C-alpha positions as CSV (number, residue, x, y, z in Angstrom):
1,M,101.2,130.9,84.9
2,N,102.3,129.1,87.8
3,V,100.6,125.9,88.4
4,L,100.5,123.9,91.6
5,I,100.4,120.2,90.9
6,L,100.1,118.1,94.0
7,G,101.0,114.1,93.4
8,A,103.5,115.2,90.7
9,N,105.3,112.0,90.7
10,G,102.4,109.9,89.8
11,F,101.4,108.8,86.2
12,I,99.2,111.8,85.4
13,G,101.4,114.2,87.3
14,S,104.6,113.2,85.9
15,F,103.4,113.6,82.3
16,L,101.4,116.9,82.9
17,C,104.7,118.4,84.4
18,E,106.9,117.6,81.4
19,K,104.0,118.8,79.0
20,I,104.0,122.1,80.6
21,L,107.7,122.5,80.6
22,A,108.1,121.7,77.1
23,E,105.2,123.6,75.7
24,T,104.4,126.6,77.7
25,D,106.3,129.2,79.4
26,W,104.6,128.5,82.8
27,T,106.2,127.6,85.9
28,V,105.5,124.4,87.8
29,T,105.3,124.0,91.6
30,A,105.1,120.4,92.6
31,L,104.7,118.2,95.7
32,D,105.2,114.4,95.6
33,P,106.9,111.9,98.4
34,G,108.9,110.5,95.5
35,D,110.7,111.9,92.3
36,S,111.4,108.7,90.3
37,N,109.1,109.9,87.4
38,L,110.5,113.4,87.3
39,G,113.9,113.1,86.0
40,A,112.9,115.2,82.8
41,C,111.8,117.9,85.1
42,L,114.2,118.0,88.0
43,G,116.9,121.2,87.3
44,N,114.5,122.7,85.1
45,P,114.6,126.5,86.3
46,R,110.8,126.8,86.0
47,F,110.4,123.7,88.1
48,S,110.1,123.7,91.9
49,F,109.9,120.7,93.8
50,R,109.1,119.6,97.4
51,K,109.5,115.9,98.0
52,D,107.3,115.4,100.7
53,T,103.8,114.0,101.9
54,M,100.6,116.3,102.1
55,G,100.3,115.4,105.9
56,N,103.9,116.9,106.2
57,S,103.5,120.1,104.0
58,W,100.1,122.0,104.8
59,D,101.9,125.2,105.8
60,W,103.6,124.8,102.5
61,I,100.4,123.9,100.6
62,D,98.5,126.9,102.2
63,R,101.1,129.4,100.9
64,E,101.7,127.7,97.6
65,V,97.9,127.8,97.1
66,E,97.5,131.6,97.2
67,A,100.8,132.0,95.1
68,A,99.2,129.8,92.3
69,D,97.4,130.8,89.3
70,A,95.9,127.2,89.2
71,V,96.1,124.1,91.3
72,V,95.7,120.4,90.0
73,P,95.5,118.3,93.3
74,L,96.4,114.6,91.7
75,A,97.3,112.9,95.1
76,G,95.2,109.9,95.4
77,I,95.1,106.2,95.1
78,A,93.3,104.7,91.8
79,R,93.9,100.8,92.3
80,P,91.1,98.7,92.5
81,A,92.9,96.3,94.6
82,V,93.4,98.9,97.3
83,Y,89.9,100.1,97.4
84,I,89.3,96.4,98.7
85,E,92.2,96.1,100.9
86,N,92.4,99.4,102.5
87,P,88.9,101.5,101.9
88,L,89.9,104.1,104.9
89,L,93.0,104.7,103.1
90,I,91.3,105.8,100.0
91,F,88.6,107.8,101.9
92,E,91.6,109.9,103.9
93,L,93.6,110.3,100.8
94,D,91.1,110.9,98.1
95,F,88.4,112.8,100.0
96,E,89.8,114.4,103.1
97,E,93.1,115.7,102.1
98,N,92.0,116.8,98.9
99,L,89.0,118.6,100.6
100,R,91.2,120.6,102.9
101,V,92.9,121.6,99.5
102,V,90.1,122.6,97.6
103,R,88.7,124.8,100.5
104,R,92.0,126.3,100.6
105,C,91.4,127.1,97.0
106,A,87.9,128.6,97.9
107,E,89.3,130.9,100.4
108,T,92.2,132.5,98.3
109,R,89.8,132.2,95.1
110,T,92.4,130.0,93.4
111,R,91.4,128.2,90.4
112,V,91.3,124.3,91.1
113,V,91.3,121.6,88.0
114,F,90.4,118.7,89.9
115,P,90.6,115.0,88.9
116,S,87.0,113.2,89.1
117,T,87.2,110.0,87.6
118,S,85.0,107.8,85.3
119,E,84.3,105.3,88.0
120,V,81.6,108.2,89.4
121,Y,79.2,106.9,87.0
122,G,79.4,103.7,88.6
123,M,76.7,101.4,87.0
124,S,74.8,103.9,85.1
125,P,72.6,102.2,82.4
126,D,73.6,104.8,79.7
127,E,75.2,103.6,77.0
128,E,77.0,107.0,76.6
129,L,78.0,108.5,79.8
130,D,77.2,112.4,80.0
131,E,79.0,114.6,82.2
132,D,75.9,116.7,83.0
133,H,72.7,114.2,82.8
134,S,74.0,110.6,83.3
135,I,72.9,109.3,86.8
136,L,75.5,108.3,89.1
137,V,74.9,104.4,90.4
138,Q,77.2,103.0,93.0
139,G,76.6,99.3,94.8
140,P,75.9,98.3,98.0
141,I,77.6,99.2,101.4
142,G,79.4,95.8,101.5
143,K,80.9,96.2,98.2
144,S,83.8,98.6,99.2
145,R,85.3,98.8,95.7
146,W,82.9,101.9,95.5
147,I,84.5,104.1,98.2
148,Y,86.5,105.5,95.6
149,S,84.0,106.4,93.5
150,C,81.8,108.0,96.3
151,S,84.9,109.9,97.5
152,K,85.3,111.3,94.1
153,Q,81.7,112.0,93.6
154,M,81.3,113.8,97.0
155,M,84.6,116.0,96.1
156,D,82.7,116.9,92.7
157,R,79.9,117.9,94.7
158,V,81.6,119.8,97.2
159,I,83.8,121.6,94.5
160,A,80.4,122.5,92.6
161,A,79.0,124.0,95.7
162,L,82.1,125.9,96.8
163,G,81.8,127.4,92.8
164,A,78.3,128.5,93.5
165,Q,78.2,129.9,97.0
166,K,82.0,130.6,97.5
167,G,83.1,132.0,94.1
168,L,85.6,129.1,93.5
169,P,86.8,128.9,89.9
170,Y,86.9,125.4,89.1
171,T,87.0,122.4,86.5
172,L,86.4,118.9,87.1
173,F,87.8,116.4,84.5
174,R,87.1,112.6,84.1
175,P,89.8,110.1,82.9
176,F,88.7,107.5,81.2
177,N,91.1,104.4,81.4
178,W,94.4,106.5,80.8
179,I,97.3,104.0,79.8
180,G,100.6,104.2,78.9
181,P,104.5,104.3,80.0
182,R,105.1,104.7,84.0
183,Q,101.4,103.7,84.9
184,D,102.9,101.0,87.3
185,D,105.9,98.8,87.2
186,P,105.0,95.5,85.8
187,L,107.6,93.8,87.3
188,R,107.0,94.8,90.9
189,P,106.6,92.0,93.6
190,E,104.0,89.7,92.2
191,G,100.2,90.6,93.5
192,N,97.0,91.9,91.8
193,D,97.2,95.7,92.7
194,N,99.0,96.9,89.3
195,R,96.6,98.4,87.0
196,L,95.2,96.6,83.9
197,V,97.8,97.1,81.3
198,P,100.8,96.8,83.5
199,Q,99.5,93.6,85.3
200,L,98.9,91.9,82.1
201,L,102.3,92.8,80.9
202,G,104.1,91.8,84.1
203,N,102.3,88.3,83.5
204,L,103.6,88.1,80.1
205,L,107.1,89.1,81.2
206,R,106.7,86.1,83.6
207,R,105.5,83.9,81.2
208,R,102.5,83.3,83.6
209,P,99.0,83.1,82.3
210,L,96.9,86.2,81.6
211,V,94.4,86.3,84.2
212,L,90.7,87.4,83.0
213,V,88.4,88.6,86.0
214,D,85.3,87.3,85.3
215,G,86.1,86.2,81.6
216,G,87.1,89.6,80.8
217,A,83.9,90.7,79.0
218,Q,84.0,94.1,80.5
219,R,84.3,96.9,78.3
220,R,86.4,100.2,78.6
221,S,87.1,103.1,76.6
222,F,91.0,103.2,76.8
223,T,92.8,106.7,76.3
224,D,96.2,107.2,75.6
225,I,98.2,109.4,78.3
226,D,99.4,111.9,75.9
227,D,95.8,112.3,74.6
228,G,94.6,112.6,78.2
229,I,97.3,115.2,79.1
230,E,96.7,117.5,75.8
231,G,92.9,117.6,77.0
232,L,94.1,118.4,80.5
233,L,96.2,121.2,78.9
234,A,93.5,122.4,77.1
235,I,91.5,122.9,80.4
236,L,94.6,124.9,81.9
237,R,94.8,127.1,78.7
238,Q,91.4,128.1,78.4
239,P,89.9,129.0,81.8
240,E,87.0,131.1,80.6
241,A,85.7,128.1,78.4
242,A,86.5,125.6,81.3
243,N,85.1,127.3,84.5
244,G,82.4,125.3,86.4
245,Q,82.8,122.7,83.7
246,I,83.1,118.8,83.8
247,F,84.7,117.1,81.0
248,N,84.8,113.7,79.9
249,L,88.5,113.3,78.8
250,G,88.4,109.8,77.0
251,N,88.4,107.9,73.7
252,P,85.1,106.1,72.8
253,R,86.7,104.9,69.7
254,N,89.0,102.7,71.8
255,N,86.2,100.8,73.6
256,H,87.4,97.4,73.9
257,S,87.0,94.4,76.3
258,I,89.6,93.2,78.7
259,R,89.9,90.3,76.7
260,E,90.7,92.0,73.6
261,V,93.2,94.1,75.5
262,A,95.0,91.1,76.7
263,E,95.1,89.4,73.3
264,L,96.4,92.5,71.5
265,L,99.1,93.1,74.4
266,R,100.1,89.4,73.9
267,E,100.4,90.1,70.1
268,V,102.3,93.5,70.4
269,L,104.7,91.8,72.9
270,A,105.4,88.8,70.8
271,A,106.2,91.2,68.0
272,Q,109.5,92.0,69.5
273,P,112.8,90.4,69.3
274,G,113.3,87.8,72.3
275,Q,109.6,88.0,73.2
276,E,108.4,85.6,70.2
277,D,107.6,82.9,72.7
278,T,105.1,85.2,74.5
279,A,102.3,84.2,71.8
280,S,101.9,81.2,73.3
281,V,101.1,82.6,76.9
282,P,97.8,81.2,77.8
283,L,94.5,83.3,79.2
284,T,92.4,82.0,82.2
285,E,89.2,83.2,83.4
286,V,88.9,84.0,87.3
287,P,86.1,84.9,89.3
288,A,86.2,88.2,90.8
289,T,85.6,86.9,94.2
290,E,88.6,84.8,94.1
291,Y,90.7,87.6,92.2
292,Y,89.6,90.4,94.5
293,G,87.7,89.2,97.3
294,T,84.0,89.8,98.0
295,G,84.2,93.7,97.9
296,Y,84.5,93.7,94.3
297,Q,81.9,94.9,92.0
298,D,82.3,95.7,88.2
299,V,80.6,97.3,85.7
300,R,79.7,95.8,82.0
301,D,80.8,99.1,79.9
302,R,81.9,102.5,80.4
303,R,82.0,104.6,77.1
304,P,82.2,108.4,77.5
305,S,80.4,111.3,75.6
306,V,83.1,113.7,74.7
307,R,81.0,116.3,72.9
308,K,81.5,118.9,75.3
309,A,85.4,118.7,75.4
310,K,85.3,119.0,71.7
311,E,82.9,122.0,71.7
312,L,84.3,124.1,74.2
313,L,88.0,123.0,74.3
314,G,88.5,121.9,70.9
315,W,90.1,118.5,72.1
316,E,89.6,115.1,71.0
317,A,91.6,111.8,71.5
318,T,92.8,110.4,68.6
319,R,95.6,107.8,69.2
320,P,94.5,104.0,68.7
321,L,95.1,101.5,71.3
322,R,97.5,99.4,69.6
323,Q,99.8,102.5,69.1
324,T,99.6,103.0,73.1
325,L,100.5,99.6,73.7
326,E,103.2,99.3,71.5
327,R,104.9,102.5,72.9
328,T,104.0,100.9,76.7
329,V,105.9,97.8,75.6
330,H,109.0,99.6,74.1
331,F,109.1,101.8,77.3
332,Y,109.4,98.7,79.7
333,L,111.6,96.5,77.4
334,N,114.1,99.4,77.2
335,Q,114.1,100.0,80.8
336,G,115.3,96.5,81.0
């Protein structure tokens, strides 16, 4: 099988490329403007890489989509701070550019495995979020945080319509707070645009207070990147079982509050030689409007139903949160 991966250097893309090359005999054709996470793939004879943006590569993308057995369009921005600061960029990349890709897949009847998001559920009142039955509830227009969720939800609906009307073979997968090494650089210039674990780790490494937005009572279901990639590989390996389906890929047993994650990460880092003093780094509470601005809105909890992934794909996330945090801390400390 030849898999075309757009956004290959990102958090999910780089791990997916490595996993395919390590565990299958498939070939990978990849696109990304960067290659910093692809060191384990570059030079592999089954890995073909174009270092460029999607905007500069449409002729190439059109050809490669037709040549591929499956397309995984991972190019996108999944940072809440950017949803607030530059909502048009989110719409243009996450919706408009990906729409062009999936339309090309429909023309060539090339299978697409598309990354939806747990964010599409928004403020759904369901205690357990079900792929096929939970309602999708977004906030008011003035809360630009929801442009990412709405862009992804509209892509889900367009892809499903292309499947029904044009015969597009597709699968949608919804990652639930995948975390692990290489997600973001915790020591990038200071700001609030990293995702949760790298942001907290950056504060700890600088001995700065751990900032809890609105007290950190919000709960999420954290999923080890390796568990997530194994679920994605199960989708790619089982086209008949996965066709026309939406799968939550998350770990409901790792449902924790943001405060709990901050406290556990502090404990994990303080157990490392030379980092013992991080145990005394304080936690501080900041209102969301002060941290993100008035365009932000949050949800109380996000817990997935994973029954369908287990029944149809034989997949279930197993790695506990502490193990993932320990691996993430070791990665960044060893990186220097």
